[in-house]
N, C-alpha and C positions, 0 to 999 in steps of 0.2 A: 728619680726618674723625671725627665723633663715633660712638659705638657705635650710636645710634639710626639713623643713615643707613647704617651699614655692613651692617645686617641687612635693609635694604629690598629688596623685590623690584623687578624692572624695571618692573612695572606701577605700583607705588607711586611710583617715581622719575619715571615718565612723567607721573603725575597732578600732580606738583609742578613739571612743566615741565623736568625734567632728563633728559638722555640716559641710556640704560642704561650700566652699568659696562662698560669694555672687557674683552674676553675674552683672557686671557693664554694663551700656549702651554701645552698640557697640561690646561687647564681645560675643563670641559664648559659648553656654552652653557646659561644658565638658561632654563627654560620660561616663556613668557609667553602670555597669553591674547589671541588676536587677536579683536577685535570681529566679530560675524557680518557686518555690512554691509561691512567691509573684506575679509573672506574672500570674500564673494560678488563684490565688485568685482574682486578678483584674477582670479577665473575668468572674469568678463566681459571683462577686458582680454585674457586668453588667447584667448577666443572671438573677440574683435575681430580679433586678428592672424590667426587661422585663416581667418576669413571674408574678410579682405583678400587673403590669399594664394590662397584658393580662387577668388575673383573674377578674379584675374589669370590663373590657370591656365585658367579657363573662357574667358577672352578669347583665350588662346593656342590653345585647342582650336578656337575659332570664327574663327581668323585668316583663313582663306580667304574665308569669307562676309563678314567685315568689309572685307577688301581689295576684293572684288568690288563691294560696296556703294559704297565710296569711288570706285573707278574709274568706276562707272556714273554717280554723281552728278557727277563732274568732266567726263565726256564729254557729259552732257546740258546742263550749264551751263559751257561752257569759258570760261576767262579769256583775253581777247584778248591775243595775243602770247606766250602760254605753251603750248607743245605738251604733250600728255598722253603720258607714258611709263609704261605699266603696270608695267614691271619696276622702275622707280625708285619708284613708289608702293608696290609690294609690299615692296621693301627697306625703305622708310621705316616702313611699318606694322610690319614684323617687328622692326626696331630699337626702335621705340617700345614695343611690347608687352614685349619682353625687359627694357627699362629700367624699365617700370612693375612688372614682376614683381620685379626687384631692389629697387625702392623698397618694394614691399609686404612683402617678406621682411625688409628693414631695419626697417620700422616694426613688424612683428610681433615681432622680436627686442627692439627697444627697449621696446615696450609690455610684453613679458614681464619684462624686466630691471627696469624701473622699477615695475611692479606688484608684483614680488617685494620690492623695497626698500620700497615703500609698505606692504606687508603686514607688514614688520618695524617699521613706525612711523616711517620716515624722511620728514620733512615736505617736504624738497626734492624727493623722488621724486614726491610728490603734485603739486607745482608743475610738474615736467617733464611729467607725464601730462596736466595741464591744457593746457599749451602744445601738446602733441601732438594733443589733441582739437580745439583751436582750429584748428590747421593742417589737420586732416582735414576739418573743416567748411568751411574756406576753400577747400580744393581742390574740394570738391563744389560749392560755390556759385559760385565765380569762375572756376575753370579748366574744369570740365566744363559749366558753365552749364546745369544742369538736365538733362543727358543721363541717360537712364534707365539706371541701373546698380543693379540690385537688391542686389548684394553690397555696394556702397558705402553704400547707404541703410541696410542692416541693420547694417553696421559702425558707421555714425554713430549709430544708435539705441542699440546696445550701449555705445558710448563714452559717450553722454550719461547712460545709466543708471549705468554704472560710476563716472563722475565725480560724479554726484549722491550716490552712496553714500559716496564718500570725503569729502564735505563736510557730511554730516549732523551736527547738533549732538551726537548721542550718541557720535560717534567723535572729536570735537574734542580731547579729552584724550589720545587715543592718538598724536597728532602734536604733540609738544612744541614750543613756540616756543623758539628759541635766543636767549638774552639777548645783547644788544649792549652792549659797554662802550666808551665813548668814551675816546680817549687823553688 
């Protein structure tokens, strides 16, 4: 390593497409400047996770009304040959809501983790967040099929804004490309 590259800051190395130097035990991490759009995006990802979890908690609070509505709909339009068992429906709704809460917490933790890594300039974290955003939109469009869930709509909007901020041209240099070497 030449003397000119040894004295570079992490920001200068990033602009040249290089990763920051590794931090050895006992060394302090060098300070780097996080671009404002990336910092805002980080907090939007955190807000997305909070909104997702809050939405599932709201559904748990409204569990009885949701269960009663499903039972009423099924008793008004019965499926021939399938008896309606309110206890079984209530159990299924309860199980579904707790599974959805677990999924929301998982997504919130993953969004926070990868948003933190993206704030550090890790390009692959930005890619993982993109995949997570696509999955969130796919769930809203195809699984819920337009069911009005204000929390999910707000989370999707926050996700879209956060993702756009990570792909702005002004922050492209903050996410260095990793060079590939063919064998």
